[in-house]
C-alpha positions in Angstrom: 70.8 -33.7 68.8 69.0 -32.0 65.8 70.4 -28.9 64.2 67.2 -26.9 64.5 63.5 -27.1 64.7 60.9 -25.7 62.2 57.3 -25.9 61.0 55.5 -26.2 64.3 51.7 -26.7 64.0 49.1 -26.9 66.7 46.8 -29.9 66.5 43.5 -28.2 67.4 41.7 -31.5 67.3 43.6 -32.8 70.4 44.1 -29.6 72.3 42.1 -29.5 75.5 41.0 -26.8 77.9 41.7 -27.1 81.6 40.7 -30.0 83.7 37.7 -29.4 86.0 38.7 -27.4 89.0 41.6 -25.7 87.2 41.2 -22.3 85.7 43.4 -20.7 83.0 45.1 -23.9 81.9 45.3 -26.0 78.8 47.0 -29.0 77.3 48.3 -28.3 73.7 49.4 -30.9 71.3 51.6 -29.8 68.4 53.9 -31.0 65.7 57.6 -30.2 65.5 59.9 -31.0 62.6 63.7 -31.4 62.8 66.1 -30.9 60.0 69.0 -33.1 60.7 68.0 -35.9 61.1 64.7 -35.2 59.4 61.8 -36.3 61.6 58.3 -35.2 62.7 57.5 -35.3 66.4 54.2 -34.9 68.3 54.8 -32.7 71.4 52.5 -32.1 74.4 52.6 -28.9 76.5 50.6 -28.3 79.6 50.4 -24.6 80.3 48.6 -22.6 83.0 48.8 -19.8 85.5 
């Protein structure tokens, strides 16, 4: 398990608005770095009301 996370950045190029028929929702792709061990991970979050 990593010690902590830092340097999160949203990847605007891949972020999408809601699918047809869904309102107030989005899929967001973002980067997450870990310190120990050092690594960069692409994360996906689906958010909505």
